[in-house]
N, C-alpha and C positions, 0 to 999 in steps of 0.2 A: 730618199732614202732617210735623211736626217730631222727631216718633219713628218716622218712615219714615229720613230722614237719618240722623238717627242710627244707627239699625240697618247703613244701605247704608254708611256710615261709617265705621263696625264692619267689618263684613264684608269692605270693602277694606282697613280696616288687618291684617285678619285673616291676608288672601289674602298681600298684600305682605311682614309677618313669615314667610309661613308660605316666601313663595320666597326670603324672606333666608336661613333656614336652610339650606333644598335646596342653593341660594347658595354658603354658605359650606362645607357637607360636602361638596361636589365642587373646592371651592379648598384643602380641607385634603389632600385624595386626592394633589394634584401638590406639595403641598411636599416639600423634599429629592427632586426629582425630574428627569431630562432636561427636561421639557415647560419648567420653569421655566428652565435652564440654559439652552435653546436662545432662549428671550425676548432672551437677550443676544449667544449667539453667532452667531444668524443675522445683525441688522443690521451686527455688527460685521466678521464673513467678509467680509461682502457691499462696505463701504468698505475696507477692507485688498485686497482684491482687485483695486478699482477704484485703489487709490494705488500698487500694487506694478505691476500690468500697464498704465494708461494714466493718468498722473496729472495732465497737463495735461487732460483729459474728464472727473475726476473725477466731476463732480457727476452728467454726464447717464449715464457709465457707471454707478454708484450707484442710481442711479432706473429706470434699464432696466434693468438685472442681478436688480435689488430687484424687481420687478413680474410679469417675465419667467420667472425660475427660482427664485431663492431665496424670494421670498411664499408661491408654490403649491407649493413644496417643501416650506416652514415648516409650513403649514396642513395639509397632509396628515400628515406628522411628528404634531405637537402633536393635531389630532383621532382620530389613531389609535391613542396614547397614552392619550385622556382617555377615547376609548370603551373603549378594554380596561381598566381602570382597576379596575373592577369584578371583573374575569374573576382579573386578578393575587390577589384576596382570596374568590375563590370563590365570587361574589355576595353575600357574608356580609352586606353594607352595605344588599342592596335585598330579600335572602329574608327576611332574620331580623328586619325592622321594617316595619310597618305605612306604607310611604311609596307615594306618590302616584307611581305609572312617569313618565307623563308629564311633571311638576315636576319628578325627575332629570334628562332628557332633557334639558330645554329649561333647568335650570343647565347642565348640560353643553356645550351652546351658549353659554350667556354664558360660562363660562367662559374658553372658547377665545377668542372675541371679546374679552374681556379679554385676552386675550395676543397677541394679536395687534394689539391697537391699541399695546399697549405697547408691543413690538417695533418699530412704526412711529413713535412717538415717540421711541424709540432713535436709532434709523435718521433719524428728520428733524434732532433735533440737530447727531446728530453730522455730517450735511453741513452743516449751519448753520456750525457752530464751525469745521470743515475747510474747508469751501471758503466760505465770506462772512466768515468773521474774521479766519481765518488766510490765506486769502488761494491755496488752493491748488486749481489746477485753472482758470483762467481760464477757456481757450479754451471749455470747459463749464458756464460759468456760468449759476445760477438765479437767479432772483430768489427772497428770502427767501417774500413772501407767495405767490406761484407753488408755492415747496415746501410749505407749510402747506397749501394748497389742495389739492395733489397728494397729502399723505400723508392727509388727512381722505377726499379720494372714495376713493382706493385703500381705506382700510381701509370704506370702503359697501359699494362695489362689490365687494367680495372676500366680504362677510358670507354670502351665497347657497354659497360652497362648504363652510360647516361645517356644517350639518347634512348636504349631501352627504357630505361627506370622512369624518364620524363614521358615519354609516351604510355606506363600503364599505369603512372598519377596523373595523368589526364582522361585516361579513358575510364578503368578501373577504383581508381583512390588510391589515398598514401596505405592503409593497412593491408590489406591486397597486395601492396607490390611493395610490402616493408618483407611479410611473410613468403611471399615467392620466391624473394632475395633470398631469404636467411636460409630458407628449406631447402634450396636448389644448390646454396653453397654448402650448406655444412652436409649435405647428402654427396651431393657429384662432386663438390669442389674435394672432399676426403678422399672419399672412393674413387673417387674418377683417375685420381693426379698421382695414383701408384700404379697404371692399370698401364698397357703398351698403348691403348688407344686413346691417351690421355688429351693429345691434341685436335682430337673430336669432341669435346667437352669442355667449352668454353670456362665455362665456370672451374674445372681442375688446372685452369693456365695458371694463373698465378701461384697456387700451392704445391705445383709441380715445380717450377721456377725458383719457389724459396727452396727446394731440395738440394742444390748443388751451391746456391749463391748463400742462403745463410745455415746450410748444411744441417736443417730441420724438415721434418716429417711433418704431412699434415695432421697427423693424429697430436701434437705440440711433442713428439720424442725426438730425442739427437739421432740424426741419421747416420747411426752405429752398426753394428752385424747383429749387437745384443737387443735391439728395438726391434718392436713388434711390426708388419709391415715392410721391415727394412728390403731392399735390394741392391746389389750395389752398381745399378743404370743408374739410378736415382741421384747419386753424384753424379755425373756426367754433366758438364757442362756447352754441349754439342742442344742441347734443347731449349736454350737460353735465346739464342738468336729467331732458328724458327717458331716460338711461343711468341715475342714478340711480334713479330713480322704477322701472325694469323690474329691476333689481336687487335692491332693496327689497322688491319683490311677490316674485321670485322665491325673496329668502331667507323669506318669510312661508310661500308657498307647501310649500316641500321643509321648514321646521320644523314644520308641522302636518302633513305627510304622514308625516314620521320618527316625530312625536309620536304618532301613531298608533299607528306598526307596532312601536315601543320599550313601546307601554301593553301588548301584546298579551301582551308576554312574550317575543319573537322573539328579540333577541339576549341571554337571558339562561341 
């Protein structure tokens, strides 16, 4: 029994070290590229846009524009760049070495997830500093704990987009991927989030969960009785856990399917 446990531990450690090597390799490919710069540019642009256009509603606009427009666009760009990083080097990194293509693909997904989480963290801290500490935008103030919860939930509920956008970026290119994503979130994300069937529309999940967390409607209005499209049930926190579970399951399914596709070498 002891020998079995030792071999199992060695096997697990070997797989972890192997994945770590693949992750480092994919991370190095993004060094000194626009993908790294976008981590800072996207959240800063969102906050500056809110400051210059509607400073009194700084935080509510900053968050609404972040998850409806900027973050979906950023994910599309990041994934397209990462998906095509090997093609720019004529696939030498995956053809000249005995690599596991499935692990290469999963590493690309992890890299994109880290970049998106980093951008979300910058957006979060920027909003806390500018809105809660400096006091800009008192009319659209959001409590710090709600901002933290909202940012974490947004990262989780957007994860499923990573394998999908990596796949689309590889198959149809950057601009069609961006167009599909932005249109889907602008239409399905806004309209579907306030409907009873929101859980059947993956694009609507982030916006739906922000209603009880940030007290913010998908159209950017506060979630109060006087606002258009407001419904009392939108403030129910009972949707948060189911929404997260649906998004995570979809992420795992898409990761498995796209990893199998990449393993066949169809993107190389």
